[in-house]
Every structure is written in structure tokens, then in C-alpha cells.
C-alpha positions as protocol buffer text, in pm:
chain_id: "A"
residue {
  index: 1
  type: SER
  ca { x: 347 y: -950 z: -3451 }
}
residue {
  index: 2
  type: ARG
  ca { x: 6 y: -957 z: -3286 }
}
residue {
  index: 3
  type: ILE
  ca { x: 103 y: -1250 z: -3063 }
}
residue {
  index: 4
  type: ASP
  ca { x: 417 y: -1070 z: -2942 }
}
residue {
  index: 5
  type: LEU
  ca { x: 208 y: -763 z: -2862 }
}
residue {
  index: 6
  type: LEU
  ca { x: -48 y: -975 z: -2673 }
}
residue {
  index: 7
  type: THR
  ca { x: 230 y: -1140 z: -2473 }
}
residue {
  index: 8
  type: GLU
  ca { x: 398 y: -808 z: -2398 }
}
residue {
  index: 9
  type: THR
  ca { x: 67 y: -653 z: -2286 }
}
residue {
  index: 10
  type: TYR
  ca { x: -18 y: -957 z: -2072 }
}
residue {
  index: 11
  type: ASN
  ca { x: 323 y: -955 z: -1901 }
}
residue {
  index: 12
  type: LYS
  ca { x: 296 y: -581 z: -1838 }
}
residue {
  index: 13
  type: LYS
  ca { x: -51 y: -614 z: -1683 }
}
residue {
  index: 14
  type: VAL
  ca { x: 57 y: -906 z: -1462 }
}
residue {
  index: 15
  type: LYS
  ca { x: 357 y: -704 z: -1340 }
}
residue {
  index: 16
  type: GLU
  ca { x: 138 y: -397 z: -1274 }
}
residue {
  index: 17
  type: THR
  ca { x: -110 y: -613 z: -1080 }
}
residue {
  index: 18
  type: ALA
  ca { x: 169 y: -770 z: -874 }
}
residue {
  index: 19
  type: ASP
  ca { x: 330 y: -429 z: -809 }
}
residue {
  index: 20
  type: LEU
  ca { x: 1 y: -275 z: -692 }
}
residue {
  index: 21
  type: ALA
  ca { x: -68 y: -572 z: -466 }
}
residue {
  index: 22
  type: GLN
  ca { x: 285 y: -550 z: -325 }
}
residue {
  index: 23
  type: GLN
  ca { x: 240 y: -179 z: -250 }
}
residue {
  index: 24
  type: ARG
  ca { x: -86 y: -250 z: -67 }
}
residue {
  index: 25
  type: GLU
  ca { x: 77 y: -540 z: 118 }
}
residue {
  index: 26
  type: ASP
  ca { x: 369 y: -319 z: 223 }
}
residue {
  index: 27
  type: ILE
  ca { x: 125 y: -57 z: 357 }
}
residue {
  index: 28
  type: LEU
  ca { x: -70 y: -320 z: 552 }
}
residue {
  index: 29
  type: ARG
  ca { x: 251 y: -459 z: 701 }
}
residue {
  index: 30
  type: LEU
  ca { x: 361 y: -108 z: 803 }
}
residue {
  index: 31
  type: GLU
  ca { x: 20 y: -56 z: 965 }
}
residue {
  index: 32
  type: LYS
  ca { x: 60 y: -386 z: 1153 }
}
residue {
  index: 33
  type: ASN
  ca { x: 406 y: -280 z: 1273 }
}
residue {
  index: 34
  type: SER
  ca { x: 264 y: 54 z: 1385 }
}
residue {
  index: 35
  type: LEU
  ca { x: -13 y: -125 z: 1577 }
}
residue {
  index: 36
  type: GLU
  ca { x: 250 y: -340 z: 1747 }
}
residue {
  index: 37
  type: GLU
  ca { x: 459 y: -36 z: 1843 }
}
residue {
  index: 38
  type: ASP
  ca { x: 149 y: 143 z: 1976 }
}
residue {
  index: 39
  type: TYR
  ca { x: 55 y: -168 z: 2173 }
}
residue {
  index: 40
  type: LYS
  ca { x: 401 y: -199 z: 2329 }
}
residue {
  index: 41
  type: LYS
  ca { x: 400 y: 170 z: 2421 }
}
residue {
  index: 42
  type: SER
  ca { x: 47 y: 149 z: 2558 }
}
residue {
  index: 43
  type: THR
  ca { x: 119 y: -157 z: 2771 }
}
residue {
  index: 44
  type: ALA
  ca { x: 435 y: 6 z: 2907 }
}
residue {
  index: 45
  type: GLU
  ca { x: 247 y: 329 z: 2988 }
}
residue {
  index: 46
  type: ASN
  ca { x: -41 y: 138 z: 3144 }
}
residue {
  index: 47
  type: SER
  ca { x: 158 y: -119 z: 3338 }
}
residue {
  index: 48
  type: LYS
  ca { x: 6 y: 12 z: 3661 }
}
residue {
  index: 49
  type: ALA
  ca { x: -348 y: 26 z: 3518 }
}
residue {
  index: 50
  type: SER
  ca { x: -619 y: -211 z: 3629 }
}
residue {
  index: 51
  type: ARG
  ca { x: -624 y: -563 z: 3497 }
}
residue {
  index: 52
  type: GLU
  ca { x: -945 y: -485 z: 3306 }
}
residue {
  index: 53
  type: GLU
  ca { x: -780 y: -186 z: 3135 }
}
residue {
  index: 54
  type: ARG
  ca { x: -476 y: -393 z: 3036 }
}
residue {
  index: 55
  type: GLU
  ca { x: -705 y: -668 z: 2902 }
}
residue {
  index: 56
  type: ARG
  ca { x: -904 y: -409 z: 2704 }
}
residue {
  index: 57
  type: ILE
  ca { x: -582 y: -277 z: 2547 }
}
residue {
  index: 58
  type: THR
  ca { x: -470 y: -631 z: 2462 }
}
residue {
  index: 59
  type: ASN
  ca { x: -809 y: -726 z: 2315 }
}
residue {
  index: 60
  type: GLU
  ca { x: -819 y: -411 z: 2100 }
}
residue {
  index: 61
  type: TYR
  ca { x: -468 y: -485 z: 1976 }
}
residue {
  index: 62
  type: HIS
  ca { x: -554 y: -845 z: 1882 }
}
residue {
  index: 63
  type: ALA
  ca { x: -874 y: -734 z: 1709 }
}
residue {
  index: 64
  type: ALA
  ca { x: -681 y: -475 z: 1505 }
}
residue {
  index: 65
  type: ILE
  ca { x: -410 y: -726 z: 1413 }
}
residue {
  index: 66
  type: ASN
  ca { x: -672 y: -983 z: 1311 }
}
residue {
  index: 67
  type: ALA
  ca { x: -840 y: -719 z: 1092 }
}
residue {
  index: 68
  type: LYS
  ca { x: -507 y: -646 z: 918 }
}
residue {
  index: 69
  type: ASP
  ca { x: -444 y: -1018 z: 869 }
}
residue {
  index: 70
  type: LYS
  ca { x: -791 y: -1049 z: 712 }
}
residue {
  index: 71
  type: GLU
  ca { x: -710 y: -758 z: 479 }
}
residue {
  index: 72
  type: LEU
  ca { x: -383 y: -927 z: 380 }
}
residue {
  index: 73
  type: ALA
  ca { x: -562 y: -1255 z: 308 }
}
residue {
  index: 74
  type: GLU
  ca { x: -827 y: -1072 z: 104 }
}
residue {
  index: 75
  type: LEU
  ca { x: -554 y: -888 z: -87 }
}
residue {
  index: 76
  type: ASN
  ca { x: -386 y: -1217 z: -175 }
}
residue {
  index: 77
  type: LYS
  ca { x: -719 y: -1360 z: -296 }
}
residue {
  index: 78
  type: GLU
  ca { x: -782 y: -1049 z: -507 }
}
residue {
  index: 79
  type: LYS
  ca { x: -433 y: -1064 z: -655 }
}
residue {
  index: 80
  type: SER
  ca { x: -468 y: -1433 z: -745 }
}
residue {
  index: 81
  type: SER
  ca { x: -810 y: -1370 z: -896 }
}
residue {
  index: 82
  type: ALA
  ca { x: -686 y: -1072 z: -1099 }
}
residue {
  index: 83
  type: VAL
  ca { x: -387 y: -1264 z: -1234 }
}
residue {
  index: 84
  type: ASP
  ca { x: -611 y: -1562 z: -1312 }
}
residue {
  index: 85
  type: THR
  ca { x: -853 y: -1337 z: -1501 }
}
residue {
  index: 86
  type: LEU
  ca { x: -564 y: -1180 z: -1694 }
}
residue {
  index: 87
  type: HIS
  ca { x: -429 y: -1525 z: -1780 }
}
residue {
  index: 88
  type: LYS
  ca { x: -767 y: -1650 z: -1905 }
}
residue {
  index: 89
  type: GLY
  ca { x: -807 y: -1338 z: -2119 }
}
residue {
  index: 90
  type: TYR
  ca { x: -456 y: -1381 z: -2255 }
}
residue {
  index: 91
  type: GLN
  ca { x: -520 y: -1747 z: -2343 }
}
residue {
  index: 92
  type: LYS
  ca { x: -841 y: -1652 z: -2524 }
}
residue {
  index: 93
  type: ASP
  ca { x: -669 y: -1368 z: -2712 }
}
residue {
  index: 94
  type: LEU
  ca { x: -386 y: -1602 z: -2814 }
}
residue {
  index: 95
  type: LYS
  ca { x: -634 y: -1862 z: -2939 }
}
residue {
  index: 96
  type: ASP
  ca { x: -824 y: -1595 z: -3134 }
}
residue {
  index: 97
  type: ALA
  ca { x: -498 y: -1468 z: -3286 }
}
residue {
  index: 98
  type: HIS
  ca { x: -397 y: -1821 z: -3386 }
}
residue {
  index: 99
  type: ASP
  ca { x: -742 y: -1889 z: -3533 }
}
residue {
  index: 100
  type: LEU
  ca { x: -724 y: -1566 z: -3731 }
}
residue {
  index: 101
  type: TYR
  ca { x: -375 y: -1652 z: -3853 }
}
residue {
  index: 102
  type: ASN
  ca { x: -486 y: -2001 z: -3958 }
}
residue {
  index: 103
  type: LYS
  ca { x: -774 y: -1852 z: -4161 }
}
residue {
  index: 104
  type: LEU
  ca { x: -533 y: -1639 z: -4366 }
}
């Protein structure tokens, strides 16, 4: 039936949206882990460097991590918004299908 098809399509789109968001989240987490590894290596290599140099390395690391955290937060907002939009569209389509059915 039309309602079954609407439900199936909605569920498929929600899953696709969640899967895409999860892939992006996984990539961002890998990038954060890479930043952490680079930071650890850099601090070990520069342990004899000046205090200013060590502070610069630390500040750059924290700025990069904060940027990744911002991207993750933005991703979560986008995902919620996309799912919300899908849900609203689905509710409207269901109502339209019911209205059409009731007219028959």
C-alpha cells in the first residue's frame, strides 16, 4: 500500500542519514586521534625545545582539537535537523495519504 511504501522510504532515508553522519563522525574521530598522536610525538621530539616552542605546539594542538569538536557538534546538529525534516515530511505524506484514502 501507499502508506507501507511511505514508511519504508522514510525508514530507509533515516537510516541513510544516520549512516552518512556516522561515517563523517568516524572520520572526525580518526582525525582527532591522529592529532593526538602527532601532538604526543611532537612534544616528545621537542622536549628540549624552548618553553615558548612547547607552548606553541600545545596551543596549536588545542586549537585543532577544538575545531574538530566544533565540527562534531555541527555534524550532530545537521543530523538532528535532517532527521527532523524527514520526519515532518513523512508525517505530512502520511496525513495526505490518509486524507486521500478517506476521500475514496
